[in-house]
C-alpha atoms as one frame of an Amber mdcrd trajectory, in Angstrom:
protein
   7.404   9.366  15.842   5.881   8.242  12.571   2.872   5.941  12.890   1.147
   4.111  10.053  -2.107   2.322  10.753  -3.747   0.189   8.084  -7.412  -0.700
   7.920  -9.902  -2.084   5.428  -8.758  -5.653   5.024 -11.167  -8.543   5.027
 -12.630 -11.510   3.239 -13.928 -11.014  -0.304 -14.861 -13.286  -3.169 -12.835
 -13.402  -6.337 -13.758 -10.526  -8.598 -14.696  -8.320  -5.683 -13.149  -5.132
  -4.382 -11.572  -3.818  -1.197 -10.210  -0.452  -0.233  -7.320  -0.362   2.173
  -6.445   2.783   4.075  -3.269   3.867   5.817  -3.568   6.644   8.382  -0.221
   8.426   8.714   0.763  10.598  11.651   3.849  11.924  13.417   5.182  14.421
  10.914   4.579  16.245   7.685   4.648  13.796   4.833   4.919  16.176   1.914
   8.397  14.900   0.999   7.622  11.271   1.674   7.109   8.309  -0.613   4.335
   5.914   0.429   4.292   2.289  -0.535   2.003  -0.679  -0.238   3.557  -4.145
   0.103   2.105  -7.538   0.695   3.302 -10.875   2.027   1.563 -14.170   1.468
   2.297 -17.209   3.616   5.570 -18.824   2.622   6.389 -16.047   0.194   8.650
 -13.002   0.280   7.280  -9.555   0.810   6.560  -7.842  -2.465   5.935  -4.339
  -3.650   2.382  -3.644  -4.801   2.085   0.086  -5.420   3.621   3.362  -4.345
   3.627   7.031  -4.939   4.853  10.378  -3.752   2.781  12.026  -1.047   2.308
  14.993  -3.284   0.660  12.754  -5.862   3.131  13.612  -8.654   3.700  10.019
  -9.612   2.428   6.549  -8.912   4.019   3.171  -9.524   2.590  -0.317  -9.672
   3.778  -3.853  -9.731   2.797  -5.714 -12.861   0.386  -7.810 -10.828  -1.445
  -4.651  -9.715  -1.570  -2.634 -12.902  -5.042  -2.038 -14.166  -6.650  -3.422
 -10.983  -5.208  -1.428  -8.054  -5.092   2.306  -7.563  -3.055   4.177  -4.941
  -4.262   7.575  -3.825  -3.869   9.966  -0.959  -6.107  12.298   0.964  -3.738
  14.977   2.154  -6.115  16.738   4.609  -6.824  13.400   6.275  -3.183  12.228
   6.026  -4.406   8.985   4.534  -3.072   6.852   1.732  -5.467   4.358   0.174
  -5.190   1.326  -2.062  -8.316   0.569  -4.073  -8.239  -3.070  -5.160 -10.603
  -4.259  -7.846 -11.033  -7.550  -9.647  -9.396  -9.351  -6.810  -7.965 -12.801
  -7.313  -7.209 -15.598  -4.839  -3.489 -14.954  -5.452  -3.968 -11.476  -3.969
  -4.458 -13.070  -0.606  -1.810 -11.700   1.752  -1.100  -9.388   4.614  -0.880
  -5.893   3.173   1.441  -3.334   4.678   1.706   0.413   4.340   5.249   1.845
   4.400   6.855   5.262   4.239  10.232   6.736   3.583  11.736  10.142   3.005
  11.802  10.710  -0.748  15.204  11.777  -1.998  14.364  11.477  -5.683  11.126
  11.015  -7.470  11.408   7.366  -8.496   9.837   4.132  -7.433  11.053   2.647
  -4.218  10.114  -0.989  -4.657  12.375  -2.689  -2.121  11.120  -3.006   1.387
  14.633  -2.345   2.639  14.297   1.216   1.348  11.544   2.082   3.811  11.906
   3.379   7.328   8.378   3.095   8.626   5.839   0.296   8.488   2.314  -0.289
   9.605   1.165  -3.392  11.413  -0.494  -4.896   8.355  -4.015  -5.854   7.419
  -5.156  -9.256   6.186  -6.756  -9.575   2.788  -8.313 -12.933   1.893  -9.793
 -13.581  -1.533 -11.888 -16.730  -1.845 -12.321 -18.544  -5.131
């Protein structure tokens, strides 16, 4: 049974940084694609960043490019999202997701993922 557990959310001022972590367990993730999504109140869930577990490629939403970085620590089975220069519009619940990777490409739709974490709240104050 795959389990994804996010941590690292919190309250931060605009311009600040947060590092989210996703602890993955339940199987070997070498052929998995890991994604970070977010959902703000009243808005649809949106893709933020993703990458293959092997680290071959990473993908970012335009809103995240240049500010967010996805990375993984294979020995710790953890995927992280480093978020810098945070803006109030980054406020949302952030979710970690995983799916078996058939092809090396971006998987930017939430419907493409099989496993989800419980989410962690990120609040950016102005």
